[in-house]
C-alpha positions as CSV (number, residue, x, y, z in Angstrom):
1,X,75.4,64.2,219.9
2,X,78.9,65.3,219.0
3,X,79.8,67.0,215.7
4,X,83.1,66.8,214.0
5,X,85.5,69.6,214.6
6,X,85.8,72.1,211.9
7,X,88.8,74.3,211.2
8,X,87.6,77.8,211.0
9,X,91.0,79.3,210.3
10,X,90.3,79.8,206.6
11,X,86.8,81.1,207.1
12,X,86.5,84.9,206.9
13,X,85.9,86.7,210.2
14,X,82.3,87.7,209.3
15,X,81.5,84.0,208.8
16,X,83.1,82.9,212.1
17,X,80.2,83.9,214.2
18,X,78.4,81.6,216.5
19,X,75.9,79.2,215.0
20,X,72.5,80.7,214.8
21,X,73.8,84.3,215.0
22,X,73.8,86.8,212.2
23,X,77.2,87.5,210.7
24,X,78.9,90.8,211.5
25,X,78.5,92.7,208.3
26,X,80.5,95.7,209.5
27,X,83.5,93.5,209.9
28,X,83.0,92.0,206.4
29,X,82.7,95.4,204.7
30,X,85.8,96.7,206.4
31,X,88.7,97.2,203.9
32,X,91.8,95.0,204.4
33,X,94.2,98.0,204.8
34,X,94.1,101.5,206.0
35,X,94.4,103.0,202.5
36,X,91.0,101.8,201.4
37,X,92.2,100.3,198.1
38,X,91.5,96.6,197.4
39,X,94.5,94.8,196.0
40,X,93.6,91.1,195.3
41,X,97.0,90.4,193.6
42,X,99.2,92.0,196.2
43,X,100.6,88.7,197.4
44,X,100.6,86.9,194.0
45,X,104.4,87.3,193.6
46,X,105.2,85.7,196.9
47,X,102.7,82.9,196.1
48,X,104.3,82.2,192.8
49,X,107.7,82.1,194.3
50,X,106.7,79.6,196.9
51,X,105.2,77.3,194.2
52,X,107.2,75.4,191.5
53,X,105.4,75.5,188.2
54,X,106.7,73.6,185.2
55,X,106.7,76.0,182.3
56,X,106.6,74.8,178.7
57,X,109.8,75.0,176.8
58,X,110.1,77.9,174.4
59,X,109.8,77.0,170.7
60,X,113.1,76.4,168.9
61,X,114.3,79.2,166.8
62,X,113.5,79.0,163.1
63,X,116.3,77.4,161.2
64,X,115.7,79.8,158.4
65,X,114.8,77.2,155.8
66,X,111.6,77.7,153.8
67,X,109.0,75.0,153.0
68,X,110.3,74.7,149.5
69,X,113.7,73.6,151.0
70,X,112.0,70.9,153.0
71,X,110.1,69.5,150.0
72,X,111.2,66.1,148.7
73,X,112.8,66.8,145.3
74,X,113.0,63.2,144.2
75,X,111.3,62.2,140.8
76,X,107.7,61.2,140.9
77,X,108.3,57.7,139.8
78,X,110.7,57.2,142.6
79,X,108.2,58.4,145.1
80,X,105.5,56.2,143.6
81,X,107.7,53.1,143.8
82,X,108.5,53.9,147.4
83,X,104.8,54.3,148.2
84,X,103.8,51.1,146.4
85,X,106.6,49.0,147.9
86,X,104.3,47.0,150.1
87,X,101.5,46.6,147.6
88,X,100.7,43.1,146.5
89,X,99.3,42.3,143.0
90,X,95.7,40.9,143.0
91,X,95.2,37.6,141.2
92,X,93.2,38.1,138.0
93,X,91.2,34.9,138.8
94,X,89.5,36.7,141.7
95,X,88.6,39.8,139.8
96,X,85.0,41.1,140.2
97,X,82.7,40.7,137.3
98,X,82.3,44.0,135.5
99,X,78.9,45.5,135.9
100,X,77.5,47.1,132.7
101,X,77.0,50.7,133.0
102,X,73.5,52.1,133.1
103,X,72.1,53.1,129.7
104,X,72.4,56.8,128.9
105,X,69.3,58.9,129.1
106,X,67.5,59.5,125.7
107,X,68.9,62.5,123.9
108,X,72.4,62.4,125.4
109,X,75.2,62.5,122.8
110,X,73.0,61.2,120.0
111,X,74.3,61.6,116.5
112,X,71.7,63.5,114.4
113,X,72.1,61.0,111.6
114,X,71.9,58.0,113.9
115,X,68.1,57.6,113.6
116,X,68.2,57.9,109.8
117,X,71.0,55.3,109.5
118,X,69.1,52.9,111.8
119,X,65.9,53.3,109.8
120,X,67.9,52.6,106.6
121,X,69.4,49.4,108.1
122,X,66.0,48.2,109.2
123,X,64.6,49.0,105.7
124,X,67.4,47.0,103.9
125,X,67.5,44.1,106.4
126,X,63.8,43.7,107.4
127,X,61.9,46.0,105.1
128,X,60.6,48.0,108.0
129,X,59.3,51.4,107.1
130,X,59.0,50.5,103.4
131,X,55.6,51.9,102.0
132,X,54.8,50.5,98.6
133,X,52.2,53.1,97.9
134,X,54.8,55.9,98.2
135,X,57.2,54.3,95.6
136,X,57.3,55.0,91.8
137,X,56.5,51.3,91.2
138,X,53.1,51.5,92.9
139,X,50.2,51.2,90.6
140,X,46.4,51.0,91.0
141,X,43.3,51.1,88.8
142,X,39.6,51.4,89.4
143,X,36.4,51.0,87.4
144,X,34.5,54.1,86.5
145,X,32.6,55.8,89.4
146,X,34.3,53.6,92.0
147,X,35.1,55.3,95.3
148,X,38.9,55.7,95.7
149,X,38.6,54.4,99.2
150,X,38.0,50.9,97.8
151,X,41.5,50.9,96.2
152,X,43.0,52.1,99.5
153,X,41.3,49.4,101.4
154,X,42.3,46.8,98.9
155,X,46.0,47.8,99.2
156,X,45.7,48.0,102.9
157,X,44.7,44.3,103.1
158,X,41.1,44.8,104.2
159,X,40.0,42.1,101.7
160,X,41.1,38.6,102.3
161,X,43.0,37.1,99.4
162,X,41.3,33.9,98.4
163,X,43.6,32.6,95.6
164,X,46.8,33.6,93.7
165,X,48.8,32.8,90.5
166,X,52.5,33.1,89.9
167,X,53.6,34.1,86.3
168,X,57.4,33.9,86.9
169,X,59.1,32.0,84.1
170,X,56.2,32.4,81.6
171,X,56.4,34.2,78.3
172,X,53.8,36.9,77.5
173,X,51.5,34.6,75.5
174,X,51.6,31.9,78.0
175,X,51.1,34.4,80.8
176,X,48.1,35.8,79.1
177,X,46.4,32.4,78.8
178,X,47.2,31.7,82.4
179,X,45.7,34.9,83.6
180,X,42.5,34.4,81.6
181,X,42.1,30.8,82.9
182,X,42.8,32.0,86.5
183,X,40.3,34.8,86.4
184,X,37.6,32.6,84.8
185,X,38.0,29.9,87.5
186,X,38.0,32.6,90.2
187,X,34.7,34.1,89.0
188,X,33.1,30.7,88.6
189,X,34.1,29.7,92.2
190,X,32.8,33.0,93.6
191,X,36.2,34.3,94.7
192,X,36.2,38.1,95.1
193,X,39.9,39.0,95.9
194,X,42.8,37.3,94.2
195,X,46.6,37.9,93.8
196,X,48.5,37.9,90.6
197,X,52.3,37.6,91.0
198,X,54.2,39.0,88.0
199,X,57.5,40.3,89.3
200,X,58.9,43.7,89.3
201,X,60.6,43.3,85.9
202,X,63.9,44.8,87.0
203,X,65.8,42.7,84.4
204,X,63.7,44.2,81.6
205,X,65.6,46.7,79.4
206,X,62.8,49.2,79.5
207,X,59.5,48.9,81.5
208,X,58.5,45.7,83.2
209,X,56.9,43.5,80.6
210,X,54.6,41.2,82.5
211,X,53.6,43.8,85.0
212,X,52.5,46.3,82.3
213,X,50.7,43.5,80.4
214,X,48.8,42.4,83.5
215,X,47.5,46.0,84.0
216,X,46.5,46.2,80.3
217,X,44.6,42.9,80.5
218,X,42.7,44.0,83.6
219,X,41.6,47.3,82.0
220,X,40.5,45.9,78.6
221,X,37.8,43.5,77.5
222,X,36.7,41.1,78.7
223,X,38.0,41.6,82.2
224,X,37.3,45.3,82.7
225,X,33.6,44.5,83.2
226,X,34.5,42.2,86.1
227,X,37.3,44.2,87.8
228,X,36.2,46.7,90.5
229,X,39.8,47.8,91.4
230,X,43.4,46.6,91.4
231,X,46.4,47.8,93.3
232,X,50.0,46.8,94.0
233,X,50.3,44.3,96.8
234,X,51.6,44.9,100.3
235,X,55.2,44.1,101.0
236,X,54.3,40.8,102.6
237,X,52.6,39.6,99.4
238,X,55.2,40.7,96.9
239,X,55.0,44.5,97.0
240,X,55.2,46.1,93.6
241,X,55.9,42.7,92.0
242,X,52.3,41.5,92.6
243,X,48.8,42.9,92.2
244,X,45.6,42.6,94.2
245,X,42.5,42.2,92.1
246,X,38.9,42.8,93.4
247,X,36.3,41.0,91.3
248,X,32.5,41.7,90.9
249,X,29.9,39.2,91.5
250,X,28.4,40.0,88.1
251,X,29.8,41.8,85.1
252,X,28.9,45.5,84.9
253,X,26.2,46.0,82.3
254,X,26.0,48.9,79.9
255,X,22.8,50.3,81.5
256,X,24.6,50.6,84.8
257,X,27.6,52.3,83.2
258,X,25.4,55.1,81.7
259,X,23.8,56.1,85.0
260,X,24.8,59.2,86.8
261,X,27.5,58.9,89.4
262,X,25.2,59.6,92.4
263,X,22.9,56.7,91.3
264,X,25.5,54.1,90.6
265,X,24.7,50.9,92.6
266,X,28.0,49.1,93.6
267,X,27.3,45.4,93.8
268,X,30.6,44.7,95.7
269,X,29.5,46.1,99.1
């Protein structure tokens, strides 16, 4: 079998030994010259001279101008027009629909008076937040020894209103007769909770006439024996311009009125 010829001219002498033989280390460790100094770059100059290397050109000398001198000193609007020269206007018919921004988080840039103004608007427009029992026009009355909780429940609407009468447009005398007739029919028909609409009396020069008269009639004979309690109505039923009346099943006799408070028997429970 023949092997390709190999050029050994470039192989060091200690490597050019016969195949299978150990290299001559003494020859390899022998210095290249008699002085004993190793000079790997001794022949570099002649090698460079024999080769032609392309060197990069040297940088051009500075012209002496600063960056400020190279800055374009034209006005901004001229530069803007030059930059926008190739820009085409977008047709407004193809504009994207504006997406509403997300609502701001609660507490961000809130006017301290905003909540008060909003409550006032709701009060005027819808009556929201209006509490009749906290106004000067609110009125209530109870028979002797009646628990005040009864009046609170009556105003709160715990008792279902079974009938009502409207006194608007009536004079005092006619209104008195109408109230007497209404209460009599209510007692005879077994109705316990009724509503008397008398108005707020804002057009009266002094105090509301019909409103004050209704309170007087309910607290004097003959109806004070039948009335357990009365209060101004809720806003949905007329507010301070109407009165809830809670009626007994039977009139309160004198013998019940003279008993001690802790022994009173309330017949309306």
